[in-house]
C-alpha positions in Angstrom: 0.0 0.0 0.0 1.3 3.4 -1.0 0.2 6.7 0.7 0.9 10.1 -0.9 0.4 13.4 0.9 1.0 17.0 -0.4 1.2 19.9 1.9 2.8 23.4 2.2 4.5 25.2 5.0 6.5 28.4 5.1 6.2 28.9 1.3 7.6 25.4 0.6 5.9 22.3 -0.9 6.1 19.1 1.1 5.5 15.8 -0.7 5.3 12.7 1.5 5.4 9.2 0.0 4.9 6.2 2.3 5.3 2.6 1.0 4.6 -0.5 3.1 7.6 -2.7 3.6 8.7 -5.8 5.4 11.9 -6.4 7.3 13.6 -3.1 6.4 16.5 -2.1 8.5 17.7 1.3 9.5 21.2 0.5 8.4 20.1 -0.1 4.9 18.1 3.0 4.5 21.1 5.1 5.4 22.5 4.1 2.0 19.4 4.7 -0.1 20.7 7.9 -1.8 24.1 6.5 -2.6 24.8 6.1 -6.4 24.5 2.5 -7.3 22.8 1.3 -4.2 19.8 -1.0 -4.7 17.8 -3.2 -2.3 16.9 -5.5 -5.2 19.0 -8.6 -5.5 18.4 -9.5 -9.1 21.5 -7.6 -10.4 19.5 -5.9 -13.2 18.9 -2.7 -11.2 21.2 0.3 -11.4 20.4 2.0 -8.0 20.2 5.4 -9.6 16.5 6.5 -9.0 16.8 7.9 -5.4 20.4 9.1 -6.1 19.0 11.2 -9.1 16.0 12.3 -7.0 18.3 13.7 -4.4 20.5 15.5 -7.0 17.4 17.1 -8.5 16.0 18.1 -5.1 19.4 19.6 -4.1 19.6 21.5 -7.3 16.4 23.4 -6.2 17.7 23.9 -2.7 15.2 21.4 -1.3 15.6 18.4 1.1 14.7 14.8 0.8 14.6 12.5 3.8 13.8 8.9 4.5 12.5 7.2 7.7 10.8 4.1 8.9 7.4 4.4 10.5 5.0 2.1 12.3 1.3 2.6 11.3 -1.6 0.3 12.1 0.8 -2.6 13.0 2.6 -2.3 9.6 6.0 -0.9 8.8 6.3 1.9 6.2 9.2 3.6 4.6 8.5 7.3 4.4 10.2 9.7 1.9 9.6 13.4 2.5 10.6 15.9 -0.2 10.5 19.7 0.8 11.0 22.2 -2.0 
């Protein structure tokens, strides 16, 4: 299940995307924005999506963060983009 929220605060847009995950560790999410990092084990992925997203957000002086959240007895990974 994916949840998307859009808000604004202090003349900035805030996009929040939450995706339900299983067995995601904090150590792994600290590498999500590194070039070439992928959680998929099939070897066909390049690990550039979140890296490119971070570069684009930085270009516009924004911020992108990631966190793990518990909601309704499920674990979600939450990406927040502020521009």
